[in-house]
N, C-alpha and C positions, 0 to 999 in steps of 0.2 A: 100770380105774377110777382116777380121780385125785381128790385132795383139793384143791378149789378154795379152801376157806376153813375155818379151824379157829381159833377165837378165844374169849377170855373177854370178857364185857361186863357192864354194869350191867343191861341189859334187852334182850330179844329176843323177837320173835314172827314167825310165818309166817302170812300171810293170802293166800289165793288164789295160792300158789306164789311169793309175794314175801317176802323177808326184810326185817325192820326190826331194825337193830342200833344200840344207843345205848351209848356210853361204853366202847369196847373198850380192854383193858389186858392187861398180863402181870405186874404187880407189885402186891402188897398191902403196905402199910406200916402197922405197928402200934406202939404205945408199949410194950406189955407182952406177955409170953408166960407161960403159954399164952394163946391168944386164939381168938375165934370170929368168922369173917367172916359177917355176917348173911345176905347173898344175893349170888349171882353166877349168870350164865347162861353156858352153853357152847353155841356155835353151830358146826355143821359143814355144809358144802355139798360133796356128792360128785357127780362126773360119771361116768356109766356109758356105755360103748359099747353099740351095739345087741346085740352078742353076750352082753352081761351083763344083759339085761332078764329078770330072774327074781328070786326071793326070795333075799335075803341075810340072814345073821345079823350082828349087830354087838355089840360089847362095848367099854366104856370102863373102863379100870382106872387107878387112881392109885397111884403109888409115890414115896416120897422117895428121896434118894440112898443111904439105908441099906437100901432094899428094903422098907420098912414101908408097908403099905397105909394110906391116909389116909381113905378112905371106901369104902362098899360099891360094887361095880362096877354099872354101868348096862348093861343088855343088852336086846335085842329083835330084831325082824325089820324088814327094809325090802323092800317089794314095788316093784320097779322096772319101770315101764311106759313105753314110748315113746308119743309123740303124732304119729308120722309123721316124726320127725327121726332122724338117725343116732346121737344121744346123748340122754340124759335126765339130769336132776339130781334129787337127793333131799336134803332138809334134815333135820337132826337139831337140835332145840332143847331144851335142858334147863335148868331153874331148880334151883339147888342152894342149900338153906337151911342155915345153921348149920354151916359147914365149920370144923372144929377144927384148930388148928395148935399143936403142942407148943413149937416153937422156930423160929428163922429158918432159911431154907434154900430148897430148890426141890422142888416136887412136879410130877412128870411125869404128864400125862393122856395115856394111850396108847389109840389107837383101833385095834381089831381088826375086820376084816371077814372073815367066813367063817373065823374062827380064825387069820387071818394079820395080823400087825402092818402097818398101813397108814401111820400117822402118829402123831406125839406132839407135845404142846404143853407147854412148861414154864410153871409158875406160880411166880414168885419171891415169897418172903415175907421181908420185911426189917423190922428194928427202926428206928424213927424216931430 
């Protein structure tokens, strides 16, 4: 399996297998700390080979550079089914509300599939 897309954005939805992504970013700029970012979406597009067409578990964890968890992990299952092609895609779209940041830095969002780290995405938090 490969990660074709892993991004933060202002809005995302999946409709009929199509992704709509608005306002992709990797940095939040704020005037004061601690702060709360009101809402962001995380979008992941995974491509599976035919030999991987079965149920997979996934988990997304967050950690800052000190190893501190920034939010509860997100986890679930993905049922991968092909439609006559040699590969299939699955989309994961999550809206996260009220994300707290104590100070400036970086928070890594780490994607695990079947308890194996597959990808990570840094979110930079900066002071204006």
